[in-house]
N, C-alpha and C positions, 0 to 999 in steps of 0.2 A: 476512575474507570471501573473499579470493582463495585463501587456504590451504584453506578449506572446500570450494571448488569443485575445487581441484586434487586433493584427497584422494578425490574420488568415484571409484568403480571404473570402469575403462574397458572391462570385460567381456572375454570370451574371443573367440578367432577365430570360434568357431561362432556367437556372437551376431550376427556380421555377415552371416550367411547370409540373414537376412531383411532388410527395409528398416531403415535406421538409425533412422528416426523411430519405427517400431513398437518397436524395441529400446529406444530412449530412453524412450518412454512407459510401457513395461512394467517399467522398472527401479524398484527400491524407492526411495521418496523423491520420485518425479516424478509422484505422483498428482494434484497441483494443475494440471498442464499438460493442455491439450487438443491434438488433432492439428491442425497447420496444413496446409491443403490444398496439394498440390504446385503447382498452377497459380499460387497466390499467391506461393510461394517463387520460382518460375521467372520471374515478372514482375519484372525488375530495377528498375522504378520503385518497387516496394514496399520495396526494400532500399537506397534512396538514403541515402548517408552511412555505412552500416554498414561499408564497406571501411576506414574510418579508425578504427573501434572494435575491429576484430578482426585479429589477426596471421594471416598465411597465409590471408587471406580466401577466395581462389579455391579453394584445396584444401579448406578447411573447408566451403564451399558444395557442392563436389563430393561430400564425404563425406555431407553431409545428404541430398543428392539421389541417392545411390548411384551416382555417376559417377566416384568416385575410383579411380585405378589400383591394382589389387590387388597389384601387384608391389612396392609399397613395403616394403622389408625393415628399415628403421631403426625398431626398436621404440620408441626414445625419441622420435623425431619423430612416430611414429604416436600415442603417448600424448599428446604435446603438442597434436597436431592434434585429438584427440578433445575435449580441454578447450576448444579454440577453437571447435570445432563446437557444443559445448554452449552457449557464450557466444553464438554467432551465432544458434542456434535460439531461445535465450531472448529475445534482442532482437527477432527476427522475431515471436516469440510475443506480445510486448508490443504490437506494432503490429496483429497479426492479431485479437486478442481485442476490439479496439474497432471492428472492422468488423461489418457486419450478420450475416455468416455466423459470425464468431468469437463474437459476443455470443450467438447462438442456441445454440452448442455449450456455452459456459460457463453459460448459463441452465439447461441440462439438468443440469449438474453441481451447480449451486446448488440446484435443486429436490430433488436427492437428498442434499443436505447433505454433498457430497464434501469440502468444505473445513472441516467441523466445525461446532459450534454454540456460541453465545455462552455463556460461563461465568457471566454475570450472572444471578442467580436471577429477577429481575423481567422479563428478556427472554424467559423461557419457552422456552428451547432454540431461539432464533432462528438459522437457518442463517447462516453467515458467508461473506464473499467475500475473496479475496486482494487485497492492495493494496501498492504500494511507497511508501516515504517519499521516494524519489529516483528519477529517471529515468536516473541515471548509474550504470553497473555498478560493483560492488565498494564501494559506499558504505553501503547499508543492506540488511538482510535483509528478507524478505517478512513482512508482518503480516496480520492478519485483521480485516476491518471488519464491524461489526454495524450494519445499517441501522436497528435499533430504538433502541439507546442511542447510536448515532453515535460509538462509541468503537472503538479498535483493541486487538488482543490478539496475543500471541506464540503461534505454533503449539505444540501440546503435544509433538509429535515433534521430536527434534533433527534428524532428516533433513529435515523440512520447514522447520525453523528456520534451516537453513543455505542455503536457496534465496535467490538474489539478488532483492531487491525490484524491480529494474529489469526483470525478466522479466515483470512484470505491470503495471508503470507506476503512476503516481499517479492516473490518471483512470478506470481500468477500472470499479470498482464503481459510481461515480457516473454513468458513461455508461450502464451497464446499467439503472439505475433511471430514467434519463432516457428511454431507448428503451422500457422496459417499466414504465411508471408503476404498473400494477396490481400489480407485485411489491414496491412499497414497503411495508414492514411498518408496521402501525398503531402509533401511540404510545399511551401509557396514557391520554392525554387531550389535548384541543386546547389550545395555548398561548394566553395572553392577549396578543395582538399589540399591544394599545393601549400597552404599555410600551416597544415597540421604536421608536417614532416620535419620541420626545422628544429623543433623543441625549444626555440627561443625566438624573440622578435626584436629586430633592430639592434642586435648585439648588446643585449641588456646586461651582460655580465652577471653579477649576483642577483639582479632584480628578479630574473625569471624564477630562480629558486625561492626567493622571498615570496613571490606571488603564489607559487605552488604550495608553500607551507601555509600561506594565509587561506588558501582554498581548503586545505585539509584540516586546519585548526583555526577557524575564524575568531575564536576567543583570544588568540594571541595578538590580534591586531587592534590597535587603537581602543584601549579600554575606556577612554573618556567619552562623554556624550555632549551634545549641544554644539555651540559655536567652535569649540576646540577641536572637533573632528573635521579633518580635511576631506575634500571630495574623493581623493584617492583612497583614504582609509575607509570611507563609507563603501566605496565600490569593492574593495577587497573583502569586506565583511559580508557582502551579499551571498546568501546561500542558494544552492540550486539542487534539485532532485537528481540523483544518479541512478538510473535503472540498473538493476542487478538480478542475476539468476543464481540462486544458491550462494550469494555473497560475492559473485564475480560480475564485473561490469560486462554488459552485452557488447560484443565486438563492434558491430556497425555503429551502434549508438556511442560507444566509447570513442570511436574514430571521429565521429561528428563532433562530440564534445571537445576533443582535443583541438579541432579546428576552431570551434566557438571560443575556447579559452585562449587560443592564440590571438584571435581577433580582439578579445577582451583585453588581453595583455597589451596589445598595441594601443588600444584606446586609453588604457590606464597610463601607458608611457606618455601619450600626448598630454593627458591631464597633469602628469608630473612636470612636464616641461612648462605648461601654462602656469602652474603654481609657482615654479621657480622664477618665472618672469614677473609674477605678481599680477597676472591677468585675471586669475580667479582666486 
């Protein structure tokens, strides 16, 4: 991830004749970003803690706000500073897009499907939203979240695929749907929520707890591969994306996921019965 960021072009000297932010937003591969308003950047309260995340923080901030001394002659330092400025702008961007003004700007891009459309056929070209799998830079690249199937996808473009997911954060798409509930895409049909309240399916005894542990720690289930892995073990190892805001699962989505997992547990219970009978 760090190498992908470092390899991005730093642009020519003429590119700096306009504002750094406008140059950055117009660069190829940065179409997912929106413009962070200058008054937000200049309010140091909004940048609390970022000085520990970014090297040469003061100079990087001066570069973003077009206050950097133009007499810097060290090209190597200037190139390194530009990488740090990208990192700083990305981390500021992640904070900006969950404010009311930032959400409004990203909503306009979402309406125009600037982030692409869901490749799943039954989602009927539902527009996507960028999301990070980690709020820590250089850990995970950005993914695209579909509000209809509630799954995530990798960007088609390699340029977009190299963007750090921390520049959008783990909360953004779910915060947008929370603030603009009318934008939540419809599902194919209402779920039967009566299955989500029991906490277990078909009197599974200890099996329900085992399945919950398997969902939370898929590595603990069926370490083998190939023919030795049963259908049930493979099903238990399947991962799914869990929407969260500031680390907490979104209430309505969490309720739906409890129903989905209850149905999944019932299906796994049937598979277990079939395996015991030797049918599969």
